[in-house]
N, CA and C atoms as an extended XYZ file, in Angstrom:
537
Properties=species:S:1:pos:R:3:atomname:S:1:resname:S:1:resid:I:1 pbc="F F F"
N       -55.455      -59.913      -15.701 N   MET     1
C       -54.645      -61.000      -15.195 CA  MET     1
C       -54.351      -60.784      -13.713 C   MET     1
N       -54.181      -59.510      -13.288 N   LYS     2
C       -53.917      -59.228      -11.889 CA  LYS     2
C       -55.116      -59.590      -11.021 C   LYS     2
N       -56.337      -59.397      -11.560 N   LYS     3
C       -57.534      -59.772      -10.811 CA  LYS     3
C       -57.590      -61.275      -10.620 C   LYS     3
N       -57.224      -62.030      -11.638 N   LEU     4
C       -57.215      -63.476      -11.543 CA  LEU     4
C       -56.184      -63.935      -10.514 C   LEU     4
N       -55.007      -63.309      -10.526 N   LEU     5
C       -53.973      -63.638       -9.559 CA  LEU     5
C       -54.437      -63.292       -8.151 C   LEU     5
N       -55.092      -62.143       -7.991 N   PHE     6
C       -55.607      -61.750       -6.686 CA  PHE     6
C       -56.618      -62.773       -6.187 C   PHE     6
N       -57.531      -63.207       -7.055 N   LEU     7
C       -58.522      -64.206       -6.661 CA  LEU     7
C       -57.858      -65.518       -6.280 C   LEU     7
N       -56.830      -65.897       -7.014 N   ALA     8
C       -56.124      -67.147       -6.704 CA  ALA     8
C       -55.447      -67.055       -5.340 C   ALA     8
N       -54.766      -65.952       -5.071 N   ILE     9
C       -54.065      -65.791       -3.801 CA  ILE     9
C       -55.053      -65.713       -2.648 C   ILE     9
N       -56.148      -64.998       -2.829 N   MET    10
C       -57.152      -64.908       -1.772 CA  MET    10
C       -57.796      -66.268       -1.513 C   MET    10
N       -57.963      -67.069       -2.564 N   SER    11
C       -58.533      -68.398       -2.337 CA  SER    11
C       -57.581      -69.252       -1.510 C   SER    11
N       -56.254      -69.076       -1.697 N   PHE    12
C       -55.288      -69.792       -0.870 CA  PHE    12
C       -55.411      -69.340        0.569 C   PHE    12
N       -55.429      -68.022        0.746 N   ALA    13
C       -55.419      -67.462        2.091 CA  ALA    13
C       -56.689      -67.795        2.853 C   ALA    13
N       -57.801      -67.847        2.175 N   LEU    14
C       -59.074      -68.096        2.840 CA  LEU    14
C       -59.467      -69.562        2.849 C   LEU    14
N       -58.713      -70.388        2.142 N   SER    15
C       -59.039      -71.815        2.122 CA  SER    15
C       -58.692      -72.445        3.466 C   SER    15
N       -59.203      -73.630        3.664 N   ALA    16
C       -58.928      -74.337        4.914 CA  ALA    16
C       -57.440      -74.627        4.990 C   ALA    16
N       -56.832      -74.213        6.102 N   GLN    17
C       -55.410      -74.438        6.298 CA  GLN    17
C       -55.198      -75.119        7.640 C   GLN    17
N       -54.158      -75.909        7.736 N   ALA    18
C       -53.792      -76.523        9.002 CA  ALA    18
C       -52.313      -76.304        9.212 C   ALA    18
N       -51.957      -75.734       10.351 N   GLN    19
C       -50.557      -75.559       10.693 CA  GLN    19
C       -50.255      -76.567       11.774 C   GLN    19
N       -49.194      -77.322       11.563 N   ILE    20
C       -48.870      -78.368       12.516 CA  ILE    20
C       -47.426      -78.215       12.934 C   ILE    20
N       -47.173      -78.117       14.212 N   GLY    21
C       -45.827      -78.098       14.751 CA  GLY    21
C       -45.749      -79.169       15.822 C   GLY    21
N       -44.798      -80.049       15.737 N   THR    22
C       -44.728      -81.120       16.722 CA  THR    22
C       -43.324      -81.237       17.270 C   THR    22
N       -43.236      -81.642       18.517 N   SER    23
C       -41.944      -82.005       19.066 CA  SER    23
C       -41.704      -83.463       18.717 C   SER    23
N       -40.525      -83.971       18.996 N   LYS    24
C       -40.226      -85.365       18.674 CA  LYS    24
C       -41.214      -86.309       19.367 C   LYS    24
N       -41.600      -85.953       20.563 N   ASN    25
C       -42.545      -86.761       21.332 CA  ASN    25
C       -43.387      -85.791       22.146 C   ASN    25
N       -44.713      -85.866       22.033 N   PHE    26
C       -45.568      -84.916       22.751 CA  PHE    26
C       -45.325      -84.950       24.252 C   PHE    26
N       -44.989      -86.116       24.791 N   SER    27
C       -44.771      -86.215       26.229 CA  SER    27
C       -43.404      -85.677       26.626 C   SER    27
N       -42.516      -85.462       25.683 N   ASP    28
C       -41.185      -84.924       25.961 CA  ASP    28
C       -41.234      -83.408       25.919 C   ASP    28
N       -41.557      -82.793       27.055 N   SER    29
C       -41.697      -81.335       27.086 CA  SER    29
C       -40.342      -80.633       27.024 C   SER    29
N       -39.231      -81.390       27.079 N   ASN    30
C       -37.907      -80.782       26.996 CA  ASN    30
C       -37.436      -80.580       25.565 C   ASN    30
N       -38.129      -81.146       24.585 N   SER    31
C       -37.744      -80.990       23.185 CA  SER    31
C       -37.944      -79.544       22.758 C   SER    31
N       -36.946      -78.987       22.115 N   LYS    32
C       -37.018      -77.601       21.666 CA  LYS    32
C       -37.336      -77.476       20.178 C   LYS    32
N       -37.359      -78.588       19.455 N   TRP    33
C       -37.628      -78.570       18.024 CA  TRP    33
C       -39.123      -78.631       17.751 C   TRP    33
N       -39.562      -77.885       16.754 N   THR    34
C       -40.941      -77.976       16.278 CA  THR    34
C       -40.897      -78.240       14.781 C   THR    34
N       -41.840      -79.022       14.313 N   PHE    35
C       -41.923      -79.365       12.905 CA  PHE    35
C       -43.362      -79.166       12.458 C   PHE    35
N       -43.572      -78.958       11.195 N   GLY    36
C       -44.947      -78.870       10.727 CA  GLY    36
C       -45.093      -78.073        9.468 C   GLY    36
N       -46.168      -77.304        9.409 N   GLY    37
C       -46.443      -76.501        8.243 CA  GLY    37
C       -47.909      -76.229        8.078 C   GLY    37
N       -48.300      -75.863        6.890 N   SER    38
C       -49.702      -75.592        6.584 CA  SER    38
C       -49.991      -76.063        5.168 C   SER    38
N       -51.271      -76.230        4.885 N   ALA    39
C       -51.693      -76.666        3.559 CA  ALA    39
C       -53.044      -76.047        3.251 C   ALA    39
N       -53.310      -75.814        1.987 N   GLY    40
C       -54.588      -75.247        1.590 CA  GLY    40
C       -54.984      -75.708        0.205 C   GLY    40
N       -56.276      -75.723       -0.024 N   LEU    41
C       -56.842      -76.081       -1.318 CA  LEU    41
C       -57.905      -75.052       -1.625 C   LEU    41
N       -57.853      -74.493       -2.810 N   GLY    42
C       -58.841      -73.489       -3.198 CA  GLY    42
C       -59.237      -73.669       -4.640 C   GLY    42
N       -60.271      -72.976       -5.009 N   GLY    43
C       -60.694      -73.063       -6.394 CA  GLY    43
C       -62.002      -72.353       -6.630 C   GLY    43
N       -62.303      -72.191       -7.884 N   SER    44
C       -63.568      -71.590       -8.297 CA  SER    44
C       -64.370      -72.668       -8.996 C   SER    44
N       -64.668      -73.714       -8.246 N   PHE    45
C       -65.361      -74.873       -8.792 CA  PHE    45
C       -66.765      -74.472       -9.241 C   PHE    45
N       -67.164      -74.919      -10.398 N   GLY    46
C       -68.486      -74.620      -10.913 CA  GLY    46
C       -68.559      -73.345      -11.720 C   GLY    46
N       -67.493      -72.550      -11.749 N   SER    47
C       -67.503      -71.327      -12.547 CA  SER    47
C       -67.027      -71.643      -13.962 C   SER    47
N       -67.038      -70.650      -14.800 N   ASN    48
C       -66.668      -70.859      -16.209 CA  ASN    48
C       -65.217      -71.277      -16.397 C   ASN    48
N       -64.309      -70.764      -15.527 N   ASN    49
C       -62.901      -71.082      -15.727 CA  ASN    49
C       -62.416      -72.211      -14.827 C   ASN    49
N       -63.211      -72.653      -13.853 N   GLY    50
C       -62.912      -73.825      -13.043 CA  GLY    50
C       -61.488      -73.932      -12.559 C   GLY    50
N       -60.944      -72.927      -11.894 N   GLY    51
C       -59.564      -72.943      -11.430 CA  GLY    51
C       -59.374      -73.759      -10.169 C   GLY    51
N       -58.163      -74.269       -9.991 N   THR    52
C       -57.789      -75.039       -8.819 CA  THR    52
C       -56.469      -74.498       -8.285 C   THR    52
N       -56.347      -74.441       -6.944 N   SER    53
C       -55.130      -73.966       -6.300 CA  SER    53
C       -54.744      -74.911       -5.170 C   SER    53
N       -53.460      -75.191       -5.049 N   ILE    54
C       -52.929      -76.021       -3.975 CA  ILE    54
C       -51.771      -75.270       -3.336 C   ILE    54
N       -51.747      -75.265       -2.000 N   TYR    55
C       -50.727      -74.554       -1.244 CA  TYR    55
C       -50.150      -75.492       -0.187 C   TYR    55
N       -48.811      -75.637       -0.139 N   LEU    56
C       -48.115      -76.434        0.867 CA  LEU    56
C       -46.995      -75.594        1.467 C   LEU    56
N       -46.863      -75.644        2.805 N   SER    57
C       -45.840      -74.837        3.452 CA  SER    57
C       -45.244      -75.558        4.658 C   SER    57
N       -44.213      -76.401        4.455 N   PRO    58
C       -43.557      -77.057        5.588 CA  PRO    58
C       -42.640      -76.091        6.328 C   PRO    58
N       -42.438      -76.378        7.625 N   ARG    59
C       -41.562      -75.527        8.422 CA  ARG    59
C       -40.874      -76.329        9.507 C   ARG    59
N       -39.722      -75.826        9.961 N   ILE    60
C       -39.015      -76.393       11.096 CA  ILE    60
C       -38.600      -75.228       11.985 C   ILE    60
N       -38.809      -75.394       13.286 N   GLY    61
C       -38.491      -74.322       14.215 CA  GLY    61
C       -37.734      -74.838       15.418 C   GLY    61
N       -37.181      -73.895       16.174 N   TYR    62
C       -36.457      -74.213       17.392 CA  TYR    62
C       -36.886      -73.221       18.457 C   TYR    62
N       -37.334      -73.735       19.607 N   LYS    63
C       -37.763      -72.866       20.699 CA  LYS    63
C       -36.526      -72.347       21.437 C   LYS    63
N       -36.220      -71.063       21.229 N   LEU    64
C       -35.094      -70.441       21.915 CA  LEU    64
C       -35.406      -70.277       23.397 C   LEU    64
N       -36.657      -69.937       23.694 N   THR    65
C       -37.204      -69.908       25.051 CA  THR    65
C       -38.614      -70.487       24.950 C   THR    65
N       -39.335      -70.578       26.040 N   GLU    66
C       -40.715      -71.072       25.982 CA  GLU    66
C       -41.622      -70.142       25.192 C   GLU    66
N       -41.241      -68.860       25.077 N   SER    67
C       -42.091      -67.888       24.384 CA  SER    67
C       -41.549      -67.443       23.029 C   SER    67
N       -40.335      -67.816       22.687 N   PHE    68
C       -39.703      -67.311       21.468 CA  PHE    68
C       -39.223      -68.472       20.613 C   PHE    68
N       -39.638      -68.479       19.339 N   GLU    69
C       -39.303      -69.564       18.412 CA  GLU    69
C       -38.744      -68.972       17.123 C   GLU    69
N       -37.695      -69.590       16.589 N   ALA    70
C       -37.101      -69.175       15.314 CA  ALA    70
C       -37.007      -70.404       14.420 C   ALA    70
N       -37.083      -70.185       13.117 N   GLY    71
C       -36.989      -71.319       12.217 CA  GLY    71
C       -36.977      -70.910       10.764 C   GLY    71
N       -37.190      -71.883        9.908 N   ILE    72
C       -37.216      -71.653        8.470 CA  ILE    72
C       -38.515      -72.255        7.922 C   ILE    72
N       -39.099      -71.551        6.960 N   VAL    73
C       -40.348      -71.996        6.344 CA  VAL    73
C       -40.192      -71.921        4.829 C   VAL    73
N       -40.808      -72.857        4.140 N   SER    74
C       -40.832      -72.816        2.682 CA  SER    74
C       -42.275      -72.992        2.245 C   SER    74
N       -42.559      -72.683        1.000 N   ASN    75
C       -43.912      -72.893        0.507 CA  ASN    75
C       -43.904      -73.138       -0.988 C   ASN    75
N       -44.929      -73.840       -1.415 N   LEU    76
C       -45.141      -74.147       -2.818 CA  LEU    76
C       -46.601      -73.875       -3.127 C   LEU    76
N       -46.851      -73.090       -4.151 N   THR    77
C       -48.206      -72.781       -4.580 CA  THR    77
C       -48.338      -73.144       -6.056 C   THR    77
N       -49.383      -73.881       -6.369 N   TRP    78
C       -49.669      -74.278       -7.742 CA  TRP    78
C       -51.087      -73.850       -8.054 C   TRP    78
N       -51.264      -73.135       -9.170 N   THR    79
C       -52.576      -72.663       -9.613 CA  THR    79
C       -52.757      -73.048      -11.072 C   THR    79
N       -53.959      -73.527      -11.401 N   ASN    80
C       -54.240      -73.878      -12.784 CA  ASN    80
C       -55.713      -73.623      -13.078 C   ASN    80
N       -55.968      -72.970      -14.189 N   SER    81
C       -57.337      -72.759      -14.647 CA  SER    81
C       -57.344      -72.875      -16.167 C   SER    81
N       -58.472      -72.661      -16.746 N   LYS    82
C       -58.611      -72.745      -18.195 CA  LYS    82
C       -57.750      -71.687      -18.902 C   LYS    82
N       -57.556      -70.542      -18.247 N   TYR    83
C       -56.872      -69.416      -18.881 CA  TYR    83
C       -55.490      -69.098      -18.314 C   TYR    83
N       -55.123      -69.689      -17.163 N   TYR    84
C       -53.939      -69.233      -16.455 CA  TYR    84
C       -53.321      -70.381      -15.654 C   TYR    84
N       -51.985      -70.406      -15.560 N   SER    85
C       -51.307      -71.342      -14.659 CA  SER    85
C       -50.136      -70.623      -14.001 C   SER    85
N       -49.793      -71.082      -12.792 N   SER    86
C       -48.731      -70.431      -12.036 CA  SER    86
C       -48.125      -71.419      -11.051 C   SER    86
N       -46.817      -71.318      -10.847 N   ASN    87
C       -46.083      -72.053       -9.822 CA  ASN    87
C       -45.263      -71.041       -9.044 C   ASN    87
N       -45.339      -71.105       -7.720 N   THR    88
C       -44.570      -70.201       -6.874 CA  THR    88
C       -43.898      -71.008       -5.777 C   THR    88
N       -42.606      -70.756       -5.564 N   ILE    89
C       -41.836      -71.384       -4.498 CA  ILE    89
C       -41.261      -70.259       -3.651 C   ILE    89
N       -41.373      -70.383       -2.323 N   GLY    90
C       -40.826      -69.379       -1.422 CA  GLY    90
C       -40.054      -70.049       -0.301 C   GLY    90
N       -39.068      -69.334        0.235 N   VAL    91
C       -38.272      -69.858        1.345 CA  VAL    91
C       -37.745      -68.679        2.171 C   VAL    91
N       -37.638      -68.891        3.485 N   GLY    92
C       -37.078      -67.854        4.339 CA  GLY    92
C       -37.256      -68.147        5.816 C   GLY    92
N       -36.665      -67.299        6.672 N   PRO    93
C       -36.742      -67.491        8.121 CA  PRO    93
C       -38.026      -66.903        8.712 C   PRO    93
N       -38.389      -67.390        9.905 N   PHE    94
C       -39.520      -66.826       10.646 CA  PHE    94
C       -39.164      -66.719       12.120 C   PHE    94
N       -39.858      -65.824       12.824 N   LEU    95
C       -39.763      -65.655       14.273 CA  LEU    95
C       -41.176      -65.583       14.831 C   LEU    95
N       -41.443      -66.297       15.911 N   ASN    96
C       -42.728      -66.220       16.598 CA  ASN    96
C       -42.477      -65.916       18.065 C   ASN    96
N       -43.263      -64.989       18.611 N   TYR    97
C       -43.223      -64.681       20.033 CA  TYR    97
C       -44.610      -64.953       20.602 C   TYR    97
N       -44.683      -65.838       21.585 N   TYR    98
C       -45.955      -66.250       22.174 CA  TYR    98
C       -46.175      -65.493       23.479 C   TYR    98
N       -47.329      -64.828       23.593 N   VAL    99
C       -47.665      -64.015       24.756 CA  VAL    99
C       -48.712      -64.766       25.575 C   VAL    99
N       -48.319      -65.274       26.735 N   ALA   100
C       -49.215      -65.960       27.671 CA  ALA   100
C       -50.005      -67.080       27.000 C   ALA   100
N       -49.484      -67.663       25.956 N   ARG   101
C       -50.121      -68.761       25.212 CA  ARG   101
C       -51.542      -68.431       24.735 C   ARG   101
N       -51.893      -67.155       24.718 N   ASN   102
C       -53.182      -66.731       24.174 CA  ASN   102
C       -53.019      -65.881       22.925 C   ASN   102
N       -51.865      -65.278       22.755 N   PHE   103
C       -51.615      -64.406       21.616 CA  PHE   103
C       -50.222      -64.696       21.066 C   PHE   103
N       -50.009      -64.345       19.814 N   TYR   104
C       -48.680      -64.499       19.234 CA  TYR   104
C       -48.385      -63.323       18.307 C   TYR   104
N       -47.120      -62.982       18.220 N   LEU   105
C       -46.597      -62.000       17.269 CA  LEU   105
C       -45.672      -62.759       16.344 C   LEU   105
N       -45.681      -62.393       15.056 N   SER   106
C       -44.915      -63.163       14.094 CA  SER   106
C       -44.240      -62.262       13.077 C   SER   106
N       -43.063      -62.647       12.662 N   GLY   107
C       -42.339      -61.999       11.576 CA  GLY   107
C       -41.785      -63.067       10.663 C   GLY   107
N       -41.800      -62.791        9.358 N   MET   108
C       -41.338      -63.801        8.402 CA  MET   108
C       -40.815      -63.099        7.147 C   MET   108
N       -39.663      -63.524        6.680 N   PHE   109
C       -39.132      -63.059        5.400 CA  PHE   109
C       -39.260      -64.208        4.414 C   PHE   109
N       -39.725      -63.910        3.195 N   GLN   110
C       -39.831      -64.924        2.149 CA  GLN   110
C       -39.260      -64.371        0.852 C   GLN   110
N       -38.474      -65.179        0.182 N   GLU   111
C       -38.039      -64.874       -1.176 CA  GLU   111
C       -38.825      -65.816       -2.075 C   GLU   111
N       -39.665      -65.240       -2.938 N   TYR   112
C       -40.528      -66.021       -3.818 CA  TYR   112
C       -39.941      -66.086       -5.222 C   TYR   112
N       -40.044      -67.254       -5.841 N   PHE   113
C       -39.647      -67.464       -7.233 CA  PHE   113
C       -40.877      -68.007       -7.953 C   PHE   113
N       -41.246      -67.415       -9.081 N   PHE   114
C       -42.501      -67.790       -9.719 CA  PHE   114
C       -42.379      -67.906      -11.224 C   PHE   114
N       -43.261      -68.737      -11.774 N   ASN   115
C       -43.457      -68.905      -13.219 CA  ASN   115
C       -44.953      -68.794      -13.472 C   ASN   115
N       -45.331      -67.945      -14.419 N   GLN   116
C       -46.737      -67.742      -14.748 CA  GLN   116
C       -46.934      -67.883      -16.243 C   GLN   116
N       -48.133      -68.358      -16.623 N   LYS   117
C       -48.433      -68.505      -18.037 CA  LYS   117
C       -49.880      -68.105      -18.287 C   LYS   117
N       -50.075      -67.193      -19.239 N   ASN   118
C       -51.397      -66.832      -19.726 CA  ASN   118
C       -51.682      -67.781      -20.881 C   ASN   118
N       -52.643      -68.665      -20.718 N   LYS   119
C       -52.912      -69.702      -21.718 CA  LYS   119
C       -53.622      -69.168      -22.955 C   LYS   119
N       -54.237      -68.000      -22.877 N   LEU   120
C       -54.943      -67.438      -24.036 CA  LEU   120
C       -53.976      -66.977      -25.124 C   LEU   120
N       -52.888      -66.317      -24.711 N   ASN   121
C       -51.944      -65.805      -25.701 CA  ASN   121
C       -50.549      -66.411      -25.549 C   ASN   121
N       -50.419      -67.435      -24.681 N   ASN   122
C       -49.170      -68.150      -24.460 CA  ASN   122
C       -48.035      -67.251      -23.956 C   ASN   122
N       -48.374      -66.154      -23.278 N   LEU   123
C       -47.361      -65.297      -22.669 CA  LEU   123
C       -46.880      -65.931      -21.373 C   LEU   123
N       -45.560      -65.921      -21.181 N   LYS   124
C       -44.962      -66.495      -19.979 CA  LYS   124
C       -44.184      -65.415      -19.245 C   LYS   124
N       -44.183      -65.529      -17.912 N   TYR   125
C       -43.461      -64.569      -17.087 CA  TYR   125
C       -42.838      -65.315      -15.921 C   TYR   125
N       -41.552      -65.076      -15.679 N   SER   126
C       -40.838      -65.651      -14.542 CA  SER   126
C       -40.143      -64.530      -13.798 C   SER   126
N       -39.989      -64.703      -12.507 N   GLY   127
C       -39.308      -63.692      -11.717 CA  GLY   127
C       -39.211      -64.092      -10.269 C   GLY   127
N       -38.826      -63.114       -9.458 N   ASP   128
C       -38.746      -63.332       -8.023 CA  ASP   128
C       -39.195      -62.062       -7.316 C   ASP   128
N       -39.602      -62.208       -6.061 N   GLU   129
C       -40.074      -61.080       -5.266 CA  GLU   129
C       -39.826      -61.381       -3.791 C   GLU   129
N       -39.344      -60.386       -3.061 N   ALA   130
C       -39.125      -60.522       -1.624 CA  ALA   130
C       -40.349      -60.021       -0.872 C   ALA   130
N       -40.621      -60.649        0.269 N   ALA   131
C       -41.732      -60.233        1.118 CA  ALA   131
C       -41.288      -60.285        2.580 C   ALA   131
N       -41.633      -59.248        3.339 N   LEU   132
C       -41.344      -59.182        4.769 CA  LEU   132
C       -42.666      -59.002        5.496 C   LEU   132
N       -43.120      -60.064        6.163 N   TYR   133
C       -44.425      -60.081        6.811 CA  TYR   133
C       -44.292      -59.847        8.314 C   TYR   133
N       -45.216      -59.040        8.857 N   PHE   134
C       -45.368      -58.860       10.297 CA  PHE   134
C       -46.837      -59.041       10.635 C   PHE   134
N       -47.103      -59.683       11.752 N   GLY   135
C       -48.489      -59.876       12.138 CA  GLY   135
C       -48.605      -60.593       13.457 C   GLY   135
N       -49.744      -61.185       13.669 N   GLY   136
C       -49.998      -61.893       14.906 CA  GLY   136
C       -51.417      -62.379       14.949 C   GLY   136
N       -51.828      -62.818       16.134 N   GLY   137
C       -53.178      -63.308       16.261 CA  GLY   137
C       -53.461      -63.878       17.626 C   GLY   137
N       -54.547      -64.608       17.692 N   TYR   138
C       -55.062      -65.191       18.921 CA  TYR   138
C       -54.876      -66.705       18.882 C   TYR   138
N       -54.535      -67.290       20.036 N   MET   139
C       -54.380      -68.737       20.162 CA  MET   139
C       -55.316      -69.251       21.242 C   MET   139
N       -56.009      -70.340       20.956 N   GLN   140
C       -56.891      -70.983       21.930 CA  GLN   140
C       -56.456      -72.427       22.103 C   GLN   140
N       -56.192      -72.826       23.342 N   ARG   141
C       -55.801      -74.212       23.606 CA  ARG   141
C       -56.976      -75.135       23.296 C   ARG   141
N       -56.720      -76.207       22.536 N   ILE   142
C       -57.775      -77.164       22.191 CA  ILE   142
C       -57.421      -78.584       22.619 C   ILE   142
N       -56.289      -78.749       23.285 N   GLY   143
C       -55.871      -80.070       23.748 CA  GLY   143
C       -54.463      -80.003       24.302 C   GLY   143
N       -53.939      -81.159       24.689 N   ASP   144
C       -52.584      -81.229       25.210 CA  ASP   144
C       -51.592      -80.862       24.109 C   ASP   144
N       -50.861      -79.786       24.279 N   HIS   145
C       -49.888      -79.289       23.307 CA  HIS   145
C       -50.521      -78.914       21.965 C   HIS   145
N       -51.803      -78.584       21.957 N   ALA   146
C       -52.493      -78.234       20.710 CA  ALA   146
C       -53.202      -76.893       20.867 C   ALA   146
N       -53.057      -76.030       19.865 N   TYR   147
C       -53.652      -74.694       19.888 CA  TYR   147
C       -54.290      -74.380       18.539 C   TYR   147
N       -55.434      -73.709       18.588 N   LEU   148
C       -56.057      -73.154       17.400 CA  LEU   148
C       -55.543      -71.727       17.257 C   LEU   148
N       -55.047      -71.361       16.079 N   GLN   149
C       -54.526      -70.013       15.830 CA  GLN   149
C       -55.383      -69.307       14.787 C   GLN   149
N       -55.722      -68.058       15.068 N   ILE   150
C       -56.447      -67.199       14.134 CA  ILE   150
C       -55.694      -65.882       14.080 C   ILE   150
N       -55.290      -65.457       12.877 N   GLY   151
C       -54.525      -64.218       12.786 CA  GLY   151
C       -54.323      -63.765       11.361 C   GLY   151
N       -53.333      -62.914       11.185 N   GLY   152
C       -53.007      -62.418        9.868 CA  GLY   152
C       -51.647      -61.744        9.856 C   GLY   152
N       -51.128      -61.546        8.646 N   MET   153
C       -49.831      -60.898        8.471 CA  MET   153
C       -49.914      -59.937        7.291 C   MET   153
N       -49.047      -58.912        7.318 N   TYR   154
C       -49.005      -57.953        6.225 CA  TYR   154
C       -47.575      -57.838        5.709 C   TYR   154
N       -47.421      -57.849        4.391 N   ASN   155
C       -46.121      -57.702        3.733 CA  ASN   155
C       -45.787      -56.212        3.648 C   ASN   155
N       -44.830      -55.754        4.451 N   VAL   156
C       -44.479      -54.329        4.464 CA  VAL   156
C       -43.706      -53.914        3.213 C   VAL   156
N       -43.242      -54.859        2.406 N   LEU   157
C       -42.554      -54.542        1.148 CA  LEU   157
C       -43.512      -54.499       -0.043 C   LEU   157
N       -44.790      -54.776        0.175 N   TYR   158
C       -45.785      -54.839       -0.897 CA  TYR   158
C       -45.980      -53.471       -1.563 C   TYR   158
N       -45.919      -53.468       -2.900 N   LYS   159
C       -46.186      -52.274       -3.708 CA  LYS   159
C       -47.221      -52.669       -4.748 C   LYS   159
N       -48.403      -52.073       -4.660 N   GLU   160
C       -49.551      -52.498       -5.463 CA  GLU   160
C       -49.260      -52.581       -6.956 C   GLU   160
N       -48.590      -51.600       -7.520 N   ASP   161
C       -48.371      -51.570       -8.961 CA  ASP   161
C       -47.157      -52.384       -9.416 C   ASP   161
N       -46.358      -52.872       -8.455 N   GLN   162
C       -45.138      -53.576       -8.827 CA  GLN   162
C       -45.125      -55.043       -8.394 C   GLN   162
N       -46.040      -55.444       -7.536 N   SER   163
C       -46.034      -56.797       -6.983 CA  SER   163
C       -46.788      -57.776       -7.877 C   SER   163
N       -46.321      -59.006       -7.870 N   VAL   164
C       -47.023      -60.075       -8.568 CA  VAL   164
C       -48.234      -60.534       -7.748 C   VAL   164
N       -48.250      -60.204       -6.459 N   PHE   165
C       -49.346      -60.584       -5.580 CA  PHE   165
C       -50.435      -59.521       -5.604 C   PHE   165
N       -51.670      -59.949       -5.410 N   GLY   166
C       -52.809      -59.039       -5.477 CA  GLY   166
C       -53.040      -58.235       -4.216 C   GLY   166
N       -52.425      -58.626       -3.107 N   SER   167
C       -52.618      -57.945       -1.833 CA  SER   167
C       -51.406      -58.208       -0.958 C   SER   167
N       -51.175      -57.332        0.009 N   GLY   168
C       -50.088      -57.534        0.958 CA  GLY   168
C       -50.536      -58.258        2.215 C   GLY   168
N       -51.840      -58.461        2.395 N   PHE   169
C       -52.392      -59.067        3.606 CA  PHE   169
C       -52.620      -60.567        3.422 C   PHE   169
N       -52.268      -61.339        4.441 N   ILE   170
C       -52.486      -62.790        4.443 CA  ILE   170
C       -53.229      -63.174        5.726 C   ILE   170
N       -54.506      -63.564        5.637 N   PRO   171
C       -55.189      -64.080        6.838 CA  PRO   171
C       -54.739      -65.518        7.087 C   PRO   171
N       -54.841      -65.958        8.347 N   SER   172
C       -54.431      -67.324        8.639 CA  SER   172
C       -55.342      -67.969        9.678 C   SER   172
N       -55.528      -69.258        9.535 N   LEU   173
C       -56.288      -70.076       10.467 CA  LEU   173
C       -55.587      -71.414       10.519 C   LEU   173
N       -55.237      -71.874       11.690 N   GLY   174
C       -54.523      -73.129       11.751 CA  GLY   174
C       -54.522      -73.756       13.124 C   GLY   174
N       -53.955      -74.951       13.196 N   VAL   175
C       -53.794      -75.686       14.440 CA  VAL   175
C       -52.309      -75.959       14.614 C   VAL   175
N       -51.795      -75.730       15.818 N   VAL   176
C       -50.374      -75.960       16.106 CA  VAL   176
C       -50.276      -76.985       17.217 C   VAL   176
N       -49.426      -77.987       17.035 N   PHE   177
C       -49.174      -79.014       18.041 CA  PHE   177
C       -47.737      -78.907       18.519 C   PHE   177
N       -47.500      -79.165       19.790 N   GLY   178
C       -46.157      -79.275       20.313 CA  GLY   178
C       -45.552      -78.017       20.882 C   GLY   178
N       -46.311      -76.954       21.072 N   LEU   179
C       -45.756      -75.730       21.644 CA  LEU   179
C       -45.706      -75.791       23.148 C   LEU   179
């Protein structure tokens, strides 16, 4: 079951994601608010168990300075296959530090609440888990107030034998508007 969960989480992390942060008006460079999030779709289409995964993560941030942003992020993950289903909800604060608009450093705390079901034997499991992620990446400008971000984060609280997640590492690829 842990292998299936690992595959599901990796499919979320490696699936196409878009991160969008916008100010109230792109031409209003004085706006300090950013809005947006990320989304992903994954699955093992064509395999015997035909699983599907959906990931949504809205966020709201506030630019404390031009290089430092703080905010809150939430996420919802839904996984369903022939043998397994899972729902996960997470919420917590984040901090981003932008270095010369080419690189970023990021920290994020998430408290996850989950429900899982093994459909073969009807076993159900519910619980919660805290995660503290640190990471960063590279940003490339792709337009007015638009950046492509490539990076990753690692959960420093991850314990292989005790975590519901299959890995502590989360790769990321996204587009950010309004920075």
